[in-house]
C-alpha positions, 0 to 999 in steps of 0.5 A: 751650877750657879746660884740664883744670885750669881745668875741674876748678877751675871745677867745684869752685868754681862747682858745688861738686864735690869733687875727691879724689885717691888717697893710694896713687897720689900716693905711688907717683908721688911727686906732691908736695902742692905740685903738687896743684890748689887744692881737691884733697883726698887720701884714703887709697885711691881705690878704697875711697872710690869704694865708699863713695860708691857705697854712699851712692848716688853714681854712678861716672862715669869721665873720660877 
């Protein structure tokens, strides 16, 4: 079974899925940029970004 990292990278590389990470959260947990997976883009606020995407017609799917 593929690891979460492998699955995310595959979705990004093969399917063109965008990977975005909340900048507020990265600051709060002190996550260094060099720890991010390849292809991950930091957005200022994850909540705001989700609202923007939903307004554009995207659906929110919670991944656990």
